C-alpha positions as CSV (number, residue, x, y, z in Angstrom):
1,M,10.6,-30.6,70.5
2,G,12.2,-28.7,67.6
3,R,10.4,-25.9,65.7
4,D,11.4,-23.2,63.1
5,L,12.9,-20.0,64.3
6,S,11.0,-16.8,64.7
7,P,12.4,-13.5,63.3
8,R,13.5,-12.5,66.8
9,E,15.2,-15.8,67.3
10,R,17.0,-15.5,64.0
11,E,18.3,-12.1,65.1
12,L,19.6,-13.6,68.3
13,L,21.6,-16.2,66.2
14,R,22.9,-13.4,64.0
15,L,24.0,-11.5,67.0
16,A,25.8,-14.6,68.3
17,H,27.4,-15.2,64.9
18,L,25.9,-18.6,64.8
19,G,23.2,-18.2,62.1
20,D,25.1,-19.5,59.1
21,L,27.2,-22.3,60.6
22,A,24.6,-25.2,60.5
23,P,20.9,-25.8,60.2
24,A,19.1,-24.1,63.1
25,E,15.9,-24.7,65.1
26,A,14.4,-23.6,68.5
27,W,13.5,-25.8,71.5
28,T,11.2,-24.6,74.2
29,V,11.0,-26.1,77.7
30,T,7.6,-25.2,79.1
31,G,7.7,-26.6,82.6
32,T,8.1,-24.6,85.8
33,S,10.8,-25.4,88.2
34,Q,8.3,-27.2,90.4
35,Q,7.0,-29.2,87.5
36,L,10.5,-30.3,86.5
37,A,11.3,-31.5,90.0
38,Y,9.9,-35.0,89.2
39,A,11.7,-38.3,90.2
40,T,14.8,-37.2,92.1
41,H,15.4,-34.0,90.2
42,G,14.0,-31.9,93.1
43,I,16.8,-33.0,95.5
44,F,18.9,-29.9,96.4
45,R,18.4,-26.4,95.1
46,F,21.0,-26.2,92.3
47,F,21.4,-22.9,90.5
48,G,21.9,-23.0,86.8
49,K,20.5,-26.5,86.6
50,F,20.4,-28.4,83.3
51,P,16.7,-28.8,82.3
52,P,15.6,-32.5,82.6
53,P,13.5,-32.4,79.3
54,I,16.6,-31.3,77.3
55,A,18.6,-34.3,78.7
56,K,15.7,-36.7,78.1
57,H,15.2,-35.5,74.5
58,L,18.9,-35.8,73.7
59,I,19.2,-39.3,75.3
60,E,16.1,-40.6,73.4
61,R,17.2,-39.0,70.1
62,F,20.8,-40.0,70.0
63,S,21.1,-43.3,72.0
64,G,19.4,-46.6,72.6
65,E,18.9,-48.8,75.6
66,G,22.2,-50.3,76.9
67,D,24.3,-47.6,75.2
68,W,26.9,-45.8,77.4
69,L,26.6,-42.0,77.9
70,L,29.1,-39.5,79.3
71,D,28.4,-36.4,81.4
72,P,31.8,-34.9,82.2
73,M,30.4,-32.0,84.3
74,V,27.7,-33.6,86.3
75,G,26.5,-30.6,88.2
76,S,23.4,-31.8,90.1
77,G,23.1,-35.1,88.2
78,T,20.3,-34.3,85.8
79,T,21.7,-36.3,82.9
80,A,22.5,-39.3,85.1
81,V,18.9,-39.5,86.5
82,E,17.4,-39.3,83.0
83,A,19.9,-42.0,81.7
84,L,18.9,-44.3,84.5
85,T,15.2,-43.8,83.9
86,L,15.6,-44.4,80.2
87,G,17.8,-47.6,80.5
88,R,21.1,-46.1,79.4
89,N,24.3,-46.7,81.2
90,A,26.2,-43.5,82.2
91,V,29.5,-42.3,83.4
92,A,29.1,-39.1,85.4
93,R,32.2,-37.0,86.4
94,D,32.9,-33.8,88.2
95,V,35.5,-32.1,90.3
96,S,33.1,-31.1,93.1
97,P,32.5,-33.5,95.9
98,L,29.1,-32.0,96.4
99,S,28.1,-32.7,92.8
100,M,29.3,-36.3,93.1
101,L,27.4,-36.8,96.4
102,L,24.2,-35.4,94.8
103,C,24.5,-37.6,91.8
104,R,25.1,-40.8,93.9
105,V,22.1,-40.0,96.0
106,K,19.8,-39.1,93.1
107,T,20.5,-42.4,91.2
108,R,20.3,-44.9,94.1
109,H,17.3,-46.5,95.7
110,V,16.9,-46.3,99.5
111,G,13.8,-47.9,101.1
112,E,11.6,-45.5,103.0
113,A,11.7,-47.8,106.1
114,D,15.5,-47.6,106.2
115,S,15.3,-43.9,105.8
116,R,12.7,-43.5,108.7
117,R,14.9,-45.6,111.0
118,A,18.0,-43.6,110.1
119,L,16.2,-40.3,110.8
120,G,15.1,-41.6,114.2
121,R,18.6,-42.6,115.1
122,V,20.0,-39.2,114.1
123,E,17.2,-37.5,116.2
124,R,18.0,-39.6,119.2
125,R,21.7,-38.7,118.9
126,M,20.8,-35.0,118.7
127,A,18.6,-35.3,121.8
128,R,21.1,-36.9,124.1
129,G,22.3,-34.5,126.7
130,H,20.0,-31.8,125.2
131,G,21.6,-32.2,121.8
132,R,25.2,-32.3,123.0
133,V,26.4,-35.2,121.0
134,R,30.0,-34.4,122.0
135,S,31.8,-31.5,123.7
136,A,31.3,-28.2,122.0
137,D,35.0,-28.0,121.1
138,D,34.9,-31.2,119.2
139,L,31.8,-30.5,117.1
140,P,32.3,-30.3,113.3
141,T,32.8,-26.8,111.9
142,P,32.9,-25.5,108.3
143,V,36.3,-26.2,106.6
144,G,38.1,-23.5,104.7
145,L,35.3,-20.9,105.0
146,R,36.6,-17.5,105.7
147,N,34.6,-15.6,108.4
148,A,32.0,-18.3,109.0
149,A,30.4,-16.0,111.6
150,H,29.5,-13.6,108.7
151,W,27.1,-16.3,107.3
152,F,25.9,-18.2,110.4
153,L,24.4,-17.2,113.8
154,P,26.4,-18.8,116.7
155,E,23.3,-20.9,117.5
156,T,23.1,-22.1,113.9
157,T,26.7,-23.1,113.8
158,A,26.3,-25.1,117.0
159,S,23.1,-26.7,115.7
160,L,24.7,-27.6,112.4
161,G,27.7,-29.0,114.2
162,R,25.5,-31.3,116.4
163,L,23.5,-32.4,113.4
164,R,26.7,-33.2,111.3
165,A,28.1,-35.1,114.3
166,A,24.9,-37.1,114.7
167,I,25.0,-38.2,111.0
168,E,28.6,-39.4,111.2
169,P,28.0,-42.7,113.0
170,E,25.7,-44.0,110.2
171,A,27.4,-47.1,108.8
172,D,25.2,-47.8,105.7
173,V,26.7,-45.6,102.9
174,P,23.6,-45.0,100.8
175,V,21.6,-44.0,103.9
176,R,24.5,-41.9,105.3
177,E,24.9,-40.0,101.9
178,L,21.1,-39.4,101.7
179,L,21.4,-37.8,105.2
180,L,24.3,-35.7,104.0
181,A,22.4,-34.5,100.9
182,A,19.6,-33.3,103.2
183,F,22.2,-31.8,105.5
184,A,23.8,-29.9,102.6
185,S,20.4,-28.7,101.5
186,T,19.8,-27.4,105.0
187,V,23.0,-25.4,105.4
188,R,22.1,-22.4,103.2
189,R,18.4,-22.4,104.2
190,V,19.3,-21.8,107.9
191,S,22.2,-19.5,107.2
192,K,22.2,-15.7,106.9
193,A,22.6,-16.0,103.1
194,T,19.7,-15.5,100.8
195,T,18.3,-18.6,99.1
196,Q,16.7,-16.7,96.2
197,Q,19.9,-16.1,94.2
198,G,22.9,-18.2,93.3
199,R,25.4,-15.6,94.5
200,L,25.8,-15.3,98.2
201,F,24.2,-12.1,99.7
202,L,23.2,-11.5,103.3
203,D,19.6,-11.9,104.3
204,V,20.0,-12.0,108.1
205,A,16.3,-12.0,108.8
206,K,15.8,-15.5,107.4
207,A,18.5,-17.1,109.5
208,R,17.3,-20.0,111.7
209,P,19.0,-20.9,115.0
210,D,17.8,-24.5,115.0
211,A,18.7,-26.6,111.9
212,W,16.7,-29.7,112.8
213,P,13.2,-28.7,111.5
214,T,14.6,-27.7,108.1
215,F,16.7,-30.9,108.0
216,A,13.9,-33.2,108.9
217,D,11.6,-31.7,106.3
218,R,14.3,-31.9,103.5
219,F,15.2,-35.5,104.5
220,S,11.6,-36.7,104.4
221,R,11.1,-35.2,100.9
222,Y,14.4,-36.7,99.6
223,A,13.7,-40.1,101.2
224,S,10.4,-40.3,99.4
225,A,12.0,-39.4,96.1
226,V,14.8,-42.0,96.2
227,A,12.4,-44.6,97.4
228,S,10.6,-44.2,94.0
229,L,13.7,-45.3,92.2
230,P,13.9,-49.0,91.0
231,R,15.6,-51.4,93.4
232,R,17.2,-53.1,90.5
233,P,17.7,-50.5,87.8
234,R,17.9,-51.5,84.1
235,A,21.1,-49.5,83.7
236,E,24.3,-48.6,85.6
237,V,25.6,-45.2,86.6
238,R,29.3,-44.9,87.4
239,I,30.3,-41.7,89.3
240,E,33.9,-40.6,89.1
241,A,36.1,-37.7,90.3
242,L,37.8,-36.3,87.2
243,D,38.5,-32.9,85.7
244,A,36.8,-32.7,82.3
245,K,39.9,-31.3,80.8
246,V,41.8,-34.6,81.6
247,R,41.7,-37.6,79.2
248,P,41.4,-40.9,81.0
249,R,44.2,-43.4,80.3
250,A,41.8,-46.2,79.6
251,A,38.8,-44.4,78.1
252,R,35.5,-46.2,77.4
253,R,33.9,-45.3,74.1
254,F,30.6,-43.5,74.4
255,R,27.7,-43.1,72.0
256,L,26.6,-39.8,73.4
257,A,28.2,-37.1,75.6
258,I,26.1,-34.3,77.1
259,V,28.1,-31.3,78.3
260,H,26.6,-28.4,80.3
261,P,29.5,-26.3,81.6
262,P,29.3,-23.3,83.9
263,Y,28.6,-20.2,81.8
264,F,31.1,-17.4,81.4
265,N,30.5,-14.5,83.9
266,N,27.7,-16.4,85.6
267,Y,28.4,-18.9,88.4
268,K,31.5,-20.4,89.9
269,Y,30.2,-23.4,91.7
270,S,32.9,-23.6,94.3
271,A,31.8,-20.1,95.3
272,I,28.0,-20.3,95.2
273,N,28.1,-23.7,97.0
274,S,30.9,-22.7,99.3
275,L,28.8,-23.0,102.5
276,E,27.6,-26.5,101.6
277,L,31.1,-27.7,100.6
278,A,32.6,-26.3,103.8
279,W,30.1,-28.0,106.1
280,L,30.6,-31.3,104.2
281,G,34.3,-31.0,105.1
282,F,35.7,-29.8,101.8
283,A,37.6,-26.4,101.5
284,P,36.0,-24.5,98.6
285,R,39.4,-23.4,97.5
286,S,40.5,-27.0,96.9
287,V,37.8,-27.4,94.3
288,R,38.4,-24.0,92.6
289,G,41.6,-24.8,90.9
290,E,40.1,-27.5,88.7
291,E,37.1,-25.5,87.6
292,I,36.7,-23.9,84.2
293,R,38.2,-20.4,84.4
294,E,35.6,-17.7,84.0
295,S,34.7,-14.2,85.2
296,F,32.4,-14.8,88.1
297,K,31.6,-11.5,90.0
298,I,34.6,-9.8,88.3
299,G,33.0,-8.9,84.9
300,K,36.2,-8.8,82.9
301,P,35.5,-9.5,79.2
302,E,39.1,-10.2,78.5
303,R,38.9,-13.3,80.7
304,V,36.7,-15.0,78.1
305,D,39.9,-16.2,76.4
306,D,40.8,-18.3,79.5
307,Y,37.3,-19.7,79.7
308,V,37.3,-20.6,76.0
309,D,40.7,-22.2,76.3
310,D,39.7,-24.4,79.2
311,L,36.4,-25.4,77.6
312,A,38.0,-26.2,74.3
313,R,40.4,-28.5,76.1
314,A,37.5,-30.2,77.9
315,L,35.5,-30.7,74.7
316,A,38.6,-32.2,72.9
317,A,39.0,-34.6,75.8
318,V,35.4,-35.6,75.7
319,A,35.4,-36.0,71.9
320,S,38.4,-38.4,72.2
321,Q,36.1,-40.7,74.3
322,L,33.3,-40.8,71.7
323,E,32.9,-43.7,69.4
324,P,33.2,-42.8,65.7
325,G,29.9,-41.3,64.7
326,G,29.1,-40.5,68.3
327,V,27.3,-37.3,69.3
328,L,28.4,-34.5,71.6
329,A,25.6,-32.2,72.8
330,L,26.9,-28.9,74.3
331,M,24.5,-26.5,76.0
332,M,25.9,-23.1,76.8
333,G,25.2,-19.4,76.6
334,D,26.7,-16.0,75.7
335,T,26.8,-13.0,77.9
336,T,26.6,-9.2,78.0
337,I,29.0,-7.2,80.2
338,R,28.4,-3.5,80.6
339,G,26.2,-3.4,77.5
340,T,28.7,-5.3,75.3
341,Y,27.6,-8.6,73.8
342,I,30.3,-11.3,74.0
343,D,29.9,-14.1,71.5
344,V,31.4,-16.8,73.8
345,T,29.9,-19.7,71.9
346,R,31.3,-18.6,68.5
347,R,34.7,-18.0,70.0
348,L,34.6,-21.5,71.4
349,L,33.8,-23.0,68.0
350,S,36.9,-21.3,66.6
351,A,39.0,-22.7,69.4
352,I,37.7,-26.2,68.9
353,D,38.9,-26.0,65.3
354,G,42.5,-25.7,66.7
355,T,42.3,-29.0,68.6
356,D,42.2,-32.6,67.7
357,A,38.5,-32.9,68.6
358,A,37.5,-34.0,65.1
359,L,33.9,-32.7,65.7
360,R,31.5,-31.7,63.0
361,L,28.8,-29.1,63.9
362,D,25.5,-30.6,62.6
363,R,22.9,-28.3,64.2
364,V,22.5,-25.2,66.2
365,V,19.6,-25.0,68.6
366,L,18.3,-22.0,70.4
367,R,16.8,-23.0,73.7
368,V,14.1,-20.6,74.6
369,P,12.7,-21.1,78.1
370,R,9.2,-20.1,78.9
371,Y,10.0,-20.0,82.6
372,T,13.3,-19.6,84.3
373,E,14.4,-20.7,87.7
374,A,12.8,-18.5,90.3
375,S,15.0,-15.8,91.9
376,W,14.6,-12.6,93.7
377,V,15.6,-10.7,90.6
378,A,13.3,-12.8,88.4
379,S,10.4,-12.2,90.7
380,Q,10.6,-8.5,90.0
381,R,10.2,-8.9,86.3
382,R,6.9,-10.3,85.1
383,T,5.4,-9.8,81.6
384,G,2.2,-11.7,80.8
385,D,2.7,-15.4,81.1
386,R,6.5,-15.2,81.1
387,V,7.9,-15.2,84.6
388,G,11.5,-14.3,85.2
389,I,14.3,-13.2,83.0
390,A,14.3,-14.4,79.4
391,L,17.6,-16.4,79.1
392,D,18.4,-18.0,75.8
393,D,20.9,-20.8,75.6
394,F,22.4,-22.6,72.7
395,V,22.5,-26.4,72.2
396,L,25.2,-27.3,69.7
397,L,25.0,-30.8,68.3
398,F,28.3,-32.3,67.0
399,T,29.2,-35.6,65.4
400,R,32.6,-37.3,66.0
401,A,34.4,-38.0,62.7
402,G,34.3,-41.6,61.5
403,R,31.6,-44.2,61.1
404,R,30.0,-46.1,63.8
405,A,31.0,-49.8,63.9
């Protein structure tokens, strides 16, 4: 995957103050979003998603079958899916109930026959009394979402409430959570919010009063994906609720940790996934306090210090769980606010030096995407065979001090 840097790429590293810290190379991920949605990676539209080929390359390069890997910020579960496929055990953690739900669903086999029967049961519950599963006053509603009417038509709110109520009686946990993943994927698609950008903006014309057709389509696709997973996987994935900045009391030692945090001034996931969290029964504000502090929608460069402090604490906690000689792979990016380049990555490296992380930087990689995730903004910018906005990320490869036993 690695190649030598071009003059433009060397200039990017110079601008980021990373060019002279360690040997450098470039990685290019050539697949489109559709091409990278293999296995269960296509379950749920997750903005700022970790590219599966990067996870696959890191796992193959720095671990062997049976090794234990750590992903302390699981996001949509990319690393866990690749670990399972490659026969590596993994511990996947996050503070978001949505992320943990997605990771469980994407790493667990459910037979298609079981899925079909479950969908039929939900449809029958929806149909009873013309869709009135229970009285209107008792239907589920979004939790902790300010001004829900701003984002949903009244008919959509009623339809989602009936659907959520129809899923509740499912007793089989894997089936029920597969239904909930499809439900979460339906929420934004039928709302008044645009689906083309991570940030929530109104697009009232695309709102759909009836959630069922969208849900049924999502569920059928997801059911087919999870049915392709092995019934008896070669490896184990453990999914835990834990803030990455917290060090577990009885920590397992890992051969490899892959960290893909939210980027400064880009996305706050409790905000961009607030509709889904609320309809799953979790107040977005309850998740917000444990997230890495950043400058989402505010654009204040001075807040980079908070972000760097939080991320440095998280990396020190992760490093403490690596075995001696273990590898920590960090993928992150810098930002530009009002024309000023902010070298977030370089500042983080300085902050790490002030912790007990005991990490040695071995290599700096410039990740140069050929395609970026489609968005309304990206669709307006097309140059030749490059579609979307050119976003360059850094993959920093560290080794934990000490020798492997």
